[in-house]
C-alpha positions as YAML, in Angstrom:
chain: A
units: angstrom
residues:
- id: 1
  name: HIS
  ca: [230.16, -91.56, 229.79]
- id: 2
  name: ILE
  ca: [231.70, -93.93, 232.35]
- id: 3
  name: GLN
  ca: [231.23, -97.45, 231.08]
- id: 4
  name: ASP
  ca: [231.35, -100.16, 233.75]
- id: 5
  name: GLN
  ca: [229.02, -102.69, 235.30]
- id: 6
  name: THR
  ca: [227.43, -100.22, 237.71]
- id: 7
  name: SER
  ca: [226.74, -97.26, 235.40]
- id: 8
  name: LYS
  ca: [223.75, -96.56, 233.20]
- id: 9
  name: THR
  ca: [223.07, -93.83, 230.67]
- id: 10
  name: PHE
  ca: [219.57, -92.43, 230.26]
- id: 11
  name: PRO
  ca: [218.98, -90.21, 227.20]
- id: 12
  name: LEU
  ca: [216.36, -87.47, 227.06]
- id: 13
  name: PHE
  ca: [213.47, -88.87, 225.06]
- id: 14
  name: GLY
  ca: [212.65, -86.69, 222.04]
- id: 15
  name: MET
  ca: [215.58, -84.30, 222.58]
- id: 16
  name: ASN
  ca: [217.77, -84.26, 219.45]
- id: 17
  name: ARG
  ca: [220.17, -81.56, 220.55]
- id: 18
  name: PRO
  ca: [222.38, -81.09, 223.62]
- id: 19
  name: THR
  ca: [220.91, -79.49, 226.73]
- id: 20
  name: LEU
  ca: [222.19, -78.93, 230.23]
- id: 21
  name: LEU
  ca: [220.97, -81.11, 233.08]
- id: 22
  name: TRP
  ca: [220.97, -78.72, 236.01]
- id: 23
  name: GLN
  ca: [219.49, -80.54, 238.96]
- id: 24
  name: PRO
  ca: [218.41, -84.10, 239.89]
- id: 25
  name: TYR
  ca: [215.70, -84.58, 242.48]
- id: 26
  name: GLN
  ca: [214.18, -87.60, 244.23]
- id: 27
  name: SER
  ca: [210.68, -87.14, 245.60]
- id: 28
  name: THR
  ca: [209.57, -88.54, 248.93]
- id: 29
  name: LYS
  ca: [207.88, -91.31, 246.95]
- id: 30
  name: GLY
  ca: [211.16, -92.24, 245.30]
- id: 31
  name: ASP
  ca: [210.53, -90.88, 241.80]
- id: 32
  name: ILE
  ca: [213.55, -89.36, 240.05]
- id: 33
  name: TRP
  ca: [213.11, -86.01, 238.31]
- id: 34
  name: VAL
  ca: [215.68, -83.90, 236.49]
- id: 35
  name: GLY
  ca: [215.62, -80.16, 235.92]
- id: 36
  name: ALA
  ca: [217.09, -79.58, 232.48]
- id: 37
  name: GLY
  ca: [218.03, -76.60, 230.35]
- id: 38
  name: GLU
  ca: [214.73, -76.97, 228.54]
- id: 39
  name: GLY
  ca: [212.05, -78.32, 230.84]
- id: 40
  name: LEU
  ca: [211.36, -80.96, 233.45]
- id: 41
  name: TYR
  ca: [212.05, -84.68, 232.96]
- id: 42
  name: GLN
  ca: [211.12, -87.83, 234.86]
- id: 43
  name: LEU
  ca: [213.28, -90.94, 234.83]
- id: 44
  name: ASP
  ca: [211.54, -93.93, 233.28]
- id: 45
  name: GLU
  ca: [214.05, -96.60, 234.23]
- id: 46
  name: SER
  ca: [212.05, -99.45, 232.72]
- id: 47
  name: GLN
  ca: [212.13, -97.76, 229.30]
- id: 48
  name: GLY
  ca: [215.67, -96.48, 229.76]
- id: 49
  name: TYR
  ca: [215.14, -92.77, 229.17]
- id: 50
  name: LEU
  ca: [214.13, -89.44, 230.70]
- id: 51
  name: ARG
  ca: [210.61, -88.45, 229.70]
- id: 52
  name: LYS
  ca: [209.65, -84.79, 229.46]
- id: 53
  name: LEU
  ca: [206.72, -83.47, 231.49]
- id: 54
  name: GLN
  ca: [204.17, -81.78, 229.23]
- id: 55
  name: PRO
  ca: [202.54, -78.94, 231.23]
- id: 56
  name: ALA
  ca: [199.15, -77.41, 230.51]
- id: 57
  name: PRO
  ca: [199.17, -74.64, 227.86]
- id: 58
  name: GLU
  ca: [199.12, -71.84, 230.44]
- id: 59
  name: PHE
  ca: [202.45, -73.14, 231.78]
- id: 60
  name: GLU
  ca: [204.13, -73.86, 228.45]
- id: 61
  name: ALA
  ca: [206.96, -71.44, 229.32]
- id: 62
  name: LEU
  ca: [208.34, -74.25, 231.47]
- id: 63
  name: ASN
  ca: [209.14, -76.26, 228.32]
- id: 64
  name: THR
  ca: [211.93, -73.86, 227.35]
- id: 65
  name: SER
  ca: [213.06, -72.96, 230.87]
- id: 66
  name: SER
  ca: [216.07, -74.04, 232.90]
- id: 67
  name: ILE
  ca: [215.16, -75.65, 236.23]
- id: 68
  name: PHE
  ca: [217.80, -74.99, 238.89]
- id: 69
  name: HIS
  ca: [216.31, -76.22, 242.17]
- id: 70
  name: PHE
  ca: [213.48, -78.27, 243.72]
- id: 71
  name: TYR
  ca: [211.92, -77.58, 247.11]
- id: 72
  name: GLU
  ca: [209.26, -79.91, 248.52]
- id: 73
  name: SER
  ca: [206.59, -78.55, 250.88]
- id: 74
  name: ALA
  ca: [203.09, -79.42, 252.05]
- id: 75
  name: GLU
  ca: [201.67, -77.53, 249.03]
- id: 76
  name: GLY
  ca: [203.73, -79.46, 246.49]
- id: 77
  name: VAL
  ca: [207.14, -79.14, 244.89]
- id: 78
  name: TRP
  ca: [208.43, -75.67, 244.12]
- id: 79
  name: LEU
  ca: [210.61, -75.24, 241.04]
- id: 80
  name: SER
  ca: [213.21, -72.49, 240.75]
- id: 81
  name: THR
  ca: [213.47, -71.71, 237.04]
- id: 82
  name: SER
  ca: [214.60, -69.21, 234.43]
- id: 83
  name: SER
  ca: [210.94, -68.21, 233.92]
- id: 84
  name: GLY
  ca: [209.90, -67.69, 237.51]
- id: 85
  name: LEU
  ca: [208.71, -69.85, 240.38]
- id: 86
  name: TYR
  ca: [206.42, -72.83, 239.72]
- id: 87
  name: LEU
  ca: [204.40, -75.02, 242.08]
- id: 88
  name: ALA
  ca: [203.99, -78.62, 240.92]
- id: 89
  name: ASP
  ca: [202.16, -81.77, 241.97]
- id: 90
  name: LEU
  ca: [204.72, -84.24, 240.66]
- id: 91
  name: ALA
  ca: [202.71, -87.27, 241.82]
- id: 92
  name: GLN
  ca: [199.96, -86.15, 239.42]
- id: 93
  name: GLU
  ca: [202.49, -84.77, 236.91]
- id: 94
  name: LYS
  ca: [200.81, -81.36, 236.98]
- id: 95
  name: ILE
  ca: [201.96, -77.77, 237.25]
- id: 96
  name: LEU
  ca: [199.63, -75.99, 239.66]
- id: 97
  name: ALA
  ca: [200.79, -72.37, 239.51]
- id: 98
  name: ARG
  ca: [203.40, -70.01, 238.13]
- id: 99
  name: TYR
  ca: [204.66, -66.90, 239.95]
- id: 100
  name: HIS
  ca: [206.35, -64.32, 237.75]
- id: 101
  name: GLN
  ca: [206.58, -60.59, 237.06]
- id: 102
  name: ASP
  ca: [204.15, -60.92, 234.12]
- id: 103
  name: GLN
  ca: [201.49, -62.86, 236.04]
- id: 104
  name: PRO
  ca: [198.32, -61.23, 237.45]
- id: 105
  name: ASP
  ca: [197.53, -61.25, 241.16]
- id: 106
  name: PRO
  ca: [197.66, -63.45, 243.17]
- id: 107
  name: PHE
  ca: [200.46, -64.97, 241.08]
- id: 108
  name: PHE
  ca: [202.53, -61.83, 240.68]
- id: 109
  name: LEU
  ca: [206.07, -61.76, 242.01]
- id: 110
  name: PRO
  ca: [208.76, -59.31, 240.86]
- id: 111
  name: ILE
  ca: [210.97, -62.12, 239.61]
- id: 112
  name: ASP
  ca: [212.32, -63.44, 236.34]
- id: 113
  name: GLN
  ca: [215.00, -66.07, 237.02]
- id: 114
  name: VAL
  ca: [214.96, -67.88, 240.38]
- id: 115
  name: ALA
  ca: [218.10, -69.84, 241.22]
- id: 116
  name: HIS
  ca: [217.36, -71.18, 244.70]
- id: 117
  name: ILE
  ca: [214.72, -71.31, 247.48]
- id: 118
  name: HIS
  ca: [215.01, -71.28, 251.25]
- id: 119
  name: VAL
  ca: [211.96, -71.54, 253.53]
- id: 120
  name: ASP
  ca: [212.51, -70.44, 257.12]
- id: 121
  name: SER
  ca: [210.85, -71.66, 260.33]
- id: 122
  name: LEU
  ca: [208.02, -69.12, 259.93]
- id: 123
  name: GLY
  ca: [207.16, -70.33, 256.43]
- id: 124
  name: ILE
  ca: [208.68, -67.29, 254.73]
- id: 125
  name: MET
  ca: [210.23, -67.98, 251.34]
- id: 126
  name: TRP
  ca: [213.57, -66.43, 250.47]
- id: 127
  name: LEU
  ca: [214.22, -66.49, 246.72]
- id: 128
  name: ALA
  ca: [217.71, -66.02, 245.28]
- id: 129
  name: THR
  ca: [217.25, -64.50, 241.83]
- id: 130
  name: LYS
  ca: [219.54, -63.98, 238.87]
- id: 131
  name: GLY
  ca: [219.28, -60.23, 238.47]
- id: 132
  name: GLN
  ca: [216.71, -59.00, 240.97]
- id: 133
  name: GLY
  ca: [218.54, -59.74, 244.19]
- id: 134
  name: LEU
  ca: [216.83, -61.51, 247.08]
- id: 135
  name: ILE
  ca: [213.05, -61.69, 247.38]
- id: 136
  name: LYS
  ca: [211.39, -62.27, 250.76]
- id: 137
  name: TRP
  ca: [207.89, -63.64, 250.13]
- id: 138
  name: ASN
  ca: [205.06, -64.70, 252.42]
- id: 139
  name: PRO
  ca: [202.93, -67.16, 250.40]
- id: 140
  name: ARG
  ca: [200.03, -66.82, 252.85]
- id: 141
  name: THR
  ca: [199.67, -63.04, 252.60]
- id: 142
  name: GLN
  ca: [201.32, -62.51, 249.18]
- id: 143
  name: GLU
  ca: [203.50, -59.78, 250.71]
- id: 144
  name: HIS
  ca: [207.02, -59.46, 249.39]
- id: 145
  name: GLN
  ca: [210.15, -57.43, 250.03]
- id: 146
  name: ILE
  ca: [213.14, -56.89, 247.73]
- id: 147
  name: TYR
  ca: [216.77, -56.84, 248.86]
- id: 148
  name: ASN
  ca: [219.11, -55.60, 246.15]
- id: 149
  name: GLN
  ca: [222.21, -53.48, 245.57]
- id: 150
  name: LYS
  ca: [220.30, -50.21, 245.65]
- id: 151
  name: SER
  ca: [217.99, -50.86, 248.59]
- id: 152
  name: SER
  ca: [220.00, -53.14, 250.83]
- id: 153
  name: GLY
  ca: [223.69, -53.04, 249.94]
- id: 154
  name: LEU
  ca: [223.98, -56.40, 248.17]
- id: 155
  name: SER
  ca: [227.31, -56.75, 246.40]
- id: 156
  name: ASN
  ca: [225.53, -57.94, 243.24]
- id: 157
  name: ASP
  ca: [221.93, -58.63, 242.20]
- id: 158
  name: VAL
  ca: [222.77, -61.96, 240.57]
- id: 159
  name: LEU
  ca: [222.49, -64.52, 243.38]
- id: 160
  name: TYR
  ca: [223.01, -68.26, 243.17]
- id: 161
  name: ALA
  ca: [221.78, -69.55, 246.53]
- id: 162
  name: VAL
  ca: [220.34, -68.62, 249.92]
- id: 163
  name: TYR
  ca: [221.19, -70.60, 253.07]
- id: 164
  name: GLU
  ca: [220.33, -69.80, 256.68]
- id: 165
  name: ASP
  ca: [222.61, -70.44, 259.65]
- id: 166
  name: ALA
  ca: [221.74, -71.03, 263.31]
- id: 167
  name: TRP
  ca: [222.20, -67.34, 264.22]
- id: 168
  name: GLY
  ca: [219.61, -65.78, 261.90]
- id: 169
  name: TYR
  ca: [221.91, -64.90, 259.02]
- id: 170
  name: LEU
  ca: [221.32, -65.68, 255.35]
- id: 171
  name: TRP
  ca: [224.36, -66.49, 253.20]
- id: 172
  name: LEU
  ca: [224.10, -65.37, 249.58]
- id: 173
  name: PRO
  ca: [226.81, -66.29, 247.03]
- id: 174
  name: SER
  ca: [226.61, -63.92, 244.08]
- id: 175
  name: ASN
  ca: [228.17, -62.95, 240.78]
- id: 176
  name: HIS
  ca: [230.53, -60.67, 242.73]
- id: 177
  name: GLY
  ca: [231.21, -61.59, 246.33]
- id: 178
  name: LEU
  ca: [229.54, -63.40, 249.21]
- id: 179
  name: ASN
  ca: [226.78, -61.61, 251.14]
- id: 180
  name: ARG
  ca: [225.60, -62.23, 254.69]
- id: 181
  name: LEU
  ca: [222.21, -60.75, 255.58]
- id: 182
  name: HIS
  ca: [220.95, -60.53, 259.16]
- id: 183
  name: LYS
  ca: [217.24, -61.32, 258.88]
- id: 184
  name: ALA
  ca: [216.08, -59.34, 261.90]
- id: 185
  name: SER
  ca: [217.99, -56.11, 261.30]
- id: 186
  name: GLY
  ca: [218.47, -56.19, 257.52]
- id: 187
  name: ARG
  ca: [222.17, -55.51, 257.93]
- id: 188
  name: MET
  ca: [224.52, -56.84, 255.26]
- id: 189
  name: HIS
  ca: [228.14, -57.92, 255.44]
- id: 190
  name: LEU
  ca: [230.18, -58.48, 252.29]
- id: 191
  name: TYR
  ca: [233.11, -60.82, 251.64]
- id: 192
  name: PHE
  ca: [235.52, -60.75, 248.67]
- id: 193
  name: GLU
  ca: [238.83, -62.23, 247.55]
- id: 194
  name: GLU
  ca: [240.71, -60.00, 249.99]
- id: 195
  name: ASP
  ca: [238.73, -61.68, 252.78]
- id: 196
  name: GLY
  ca: [239.81, -65.16, 251.69]
- id: 197
  name: LEU
  ca: [237.46, -66.15, 248.85]
- id: 198
  name: PRO
  ca: [239.20, -68.07, 246.05]
- id: 199
  name: HIS
  ca: [237.25, -66.00, 243.50]
- id: 200
  name: ASN
  ca: [234.60, -63.29, 243.64]
- id: 201
  name: GLU
  ca: [232.26, -65.04, 241.20]
- id: 202
  name: PHE
  ca: [230.21, -68.01, 242.37]
- id: 203
  name: ASN
  ca: [228.33, -70.52, 240.22]
- id: 204
  name: THR
  ca: [224.82, -71.78, 239.44]
- id: 205
  name: THR
  ca: [223.83, -74.91, 241.45]
- id: 206
  name: SER
  ca: [227.38, -75.18, 242.84]
- id: 207
  name: HIS
  ca: [226.49, -74.99, 246.54]
- id: 208
  name: TYR
  ca: [225.59, -77.21, 249.49]
- id: 209
  name: GLN
  ca: [224.83, -76.95, 253.20]
- id: 210
  name: ALA
  ca: [225.91, -79.97, 255.26]
- id: 211
  name: PRO
  ca: [223.82, -81.31, 258.17]
- id: 212
  name: ASP
  ca: [226.19, -79.65, 260.66]
- id: 213
  name: GLY
  ca: [225.62, -76.23, 259.03]
- id: 214
  name: SER
  ca: [228.88, -76.07, 257.07]
- id: 215
  name: LEU
  ca: [228.62, -74.36, 253.70]
- id: 216
  name: PHE
  ca: [230.32, -75.46, 250.48]
- id: 217
  name: LEU
  ca: [230.21, -72.81, 247.74]
- id: 218
  name: GLY
  ca: [231.70, -73.25, 244.29]
- id: 219
  name: THR
  ca: [233.48, -70.37, 242.56]
- id: 220
  name: LEU
  ca: [235.29, -69.91, 239.25]
- id: 221
  name: ASN
  ca: [238.51, -70.80, 241.07]
- id: 222
  name: GLY
  ca: [237.57, -73.78, 243.20]
- id: 223
  name: MET
  ca: [235.36, -74.19, 246.24]
- id: 224
  name: THR
  ca: [235.24, -72.38, 249.55]
- id: 225
  name: GLN
  ca: [234.15, -74.29, 252.67]
- id: 226
  name: PHE
  ca: [233.41, -72.81, 256.11]
- id: 227
  name: HIS
  ca: [231.14, -73.01, 259.12]
- id: 228
  name: PRO
  ca: [229.18, -69.84, 260.02]
- id: 229
  name: ARG
  ca: [229.95, -70.30, 263.72]
- id: 230
  name: ASP
  ca: [233.57, -69.30, 262.99]
- id: 231
  name: PHE
  ca: [232.52, -65.80, 261.92]
- id: 232
  name: ASP
  ca: [232.14, -62.73, 264.10]
- id: 233
  name: ARG
  ca: [228.42, -62.19, 264.51]
- id: 234
  name: ASN
  ca: [228.76, -58.47, 265.26]
- id: 235
  name: PRO
  ca: [230.94, -57.08, 262.47]
- id: 236
  name: LYS
  ca: [230.73, -53.66, 260.92]
- id: 237
  name: GLU
  ca: [227.91, -54.21, 258.47]
- id: 238
  name: VAL
  ca: [226.28, -52.20, 255.73]
- id: 239
  name: PRO
  ca: [223.27, -50.45, 257.35]
...
């Protein structure tokens, strides 16, 4: 811990063993939440600790799940986790729904671990999963489409993020290479170390898209940074 006049340490209340803290999140109301290796925590600054959210029994799987990413929408806050996709009302401290491969309709999605969420201008959700590739999901119609190694030419089905650029491409760092998917045509282009990556394996939560569209993607050998505008937008792609 860094000990100086500006730093504070907040322990996890009731947690007696180490756990990873994957992702901090500040709601539009200013509340601080943290996605941990075992559940969801809210910062109680007055008490000096992180307090664990206790979900209803039907969502108890969240208590032992890693939470990798938060996405706020009109419906609530979506949680990307190691046990599927959850919708939460954090103002009320409630989990509203869980979407997973073991859930009945209308809560079924062919997913297990979700690492990251992107929602495009049409309201379509793109889910980067750890093992099932990329899932395109329309929450209004419940329709989904799977992009993976077998069906779409992904370099690997373990994905860590999904970011969209201004030209209709999705950038997908994976466990083996960087993928670029053209949304309209479904064509894929793959990038590896021989194309300039510092390493072929990327990392969980180690990614960021700047306001100008630049991408920063962490690998096992440092970070790669680029702007999508610098890439040929008509390369030879995997059909």
